[in-house]
C-alpha positions as CSV (number, residue, x, y, z in Angstrom):
1,X,3.6,195.0,168.7
2,X,4.7,195.8,165.2
3,X,7.5,194.1,165.6
4,X,6.0,190.8,166.3
5,X,3.5,191.2,164.0
6,X,6.4,191.7,161.8
7,X,7.8,188.6,162.8
8,X,4.6,187.0,161.6
9,X,4.9,187.7,158.4
10,X,8.4,187.1,157.9
11,X,8.0,183.7,159.7
12,X,4.5,182.6,157.8
13,X,4.3,184.8,154.5
14,X,1.6,182.6,153.3
15,X,-0.9,183.9,156.9
16,X,-2.2,187.6,155.8
17,X,-2.1,190.0,158.8
18,X,-6.0,189.7,159.1
19,X,-5.7,185.8,159.9
20,X,-3.2,186.1,162.7
21,X,-5.1,189.2,164.6
22,X,-8.0,187.0,164.0
23,X,-6.3,184.0,165.3
24,X,-4.5,185.3,168.2
25,X,-7.9,187.1,169.3
26,X,-10.2,184.1,169.1
27,X,-10.4,183.4,172.6
28,X,-11.2,187.0,173.6
29,X,-14.7,187.1,172.1
30,X,-15.3,190.7,172.0
31,X,-11.6,192.0,171.8
32,X,-12.8,195.9,170.9
33,X,-12.0,196.7,174.6
34,X,-8.5,194.5,175.1
35,X,-5.6,196.8,176.5
36,X,-2.5,197.4,174.2
37,X,-1.3,195.4,177.1
38,X,-3.5,192.2,176.4
39,X,-3.1,192.4,172.6
40,X,0.8,191.9,172.6
41,X,0.5,189.8,175.3
42,X,-2.1,187.4,172.7
43,X,-0.1,188.6,169.5
44,X,3.0,186.5,171.5
45,X,1.4,183.8,172.8
46,X,-0.2,183.0,169.4
47,X,3.5,183.4,167.8
48,X,4.9,181.4,170.6
49,X,2.1,178.5,169.8
50,X,3.0,178.7,166.3
51,X,6.8,178.3,167.1
52,X,5.7,174.9,168.8
53,X,4.1,173.6,166.1
54,X,6.1,171.3,164.3
55,X,5.1,170.8,160.7
56,X,5.6,166.8,160.0
57,X,8.0,166.9,156.3
58,X,6.1,163.9,155.0
59,X,2.8,161.6,155.6
60,X,4.5,158.6,156.5
61,X,5.1,159.5,160.1
62,X,1.5,160.8,160.3
63,X,0.6,157.3,158.4
64,X,2.5,155.6,161.3
65,X,0.9,157.3,164.0
66,X,-2.7,156.6,163.0
67,X,-2.1,152.6,162.4
68,X,-0.6,152.1,165.7
69,X,-3.7,154.2,167.4
70,X,-6.1,151.6,165.2
71,X,-3.7,148.8,166.9
72,X,-3.8,150.4,170.1
73,X,-5.9,147.8,171.7
74,X,-3.8,144.6,170.6
75,X,-0.8,146.9,172.2
76,X,-2.6,147.1,175.6
77,X,-3.4,143.3,175.7
78,X,0.2,142.6,174.7
79,X,1.1,144.9,178.2
80,X,-1.8,143.5,180.0
81,X,0.0,139.7,179.0
82,X,3.3,141.0,180.1
83,X,4.8,140.0,176.4
84,X,5.6,144.3,176.2
């Protein structure tokens, strides 16, 4: 558990340990009774989720996705007409 917490601190230094633990255990509700094994599993799962979350380097990519979503009706109409 300590190794995972150290890896989290090294990989995400702007997050404090309380945030890591709180977020990792968010699904457990009353976590005072969880076992060490469950706590370790929750930390590893949380760390994996953080690692899979790919940050976007610029807002252009996000803006493009939003613009495409706003034009989704037209895109779907083109597909229905065979224009796509």
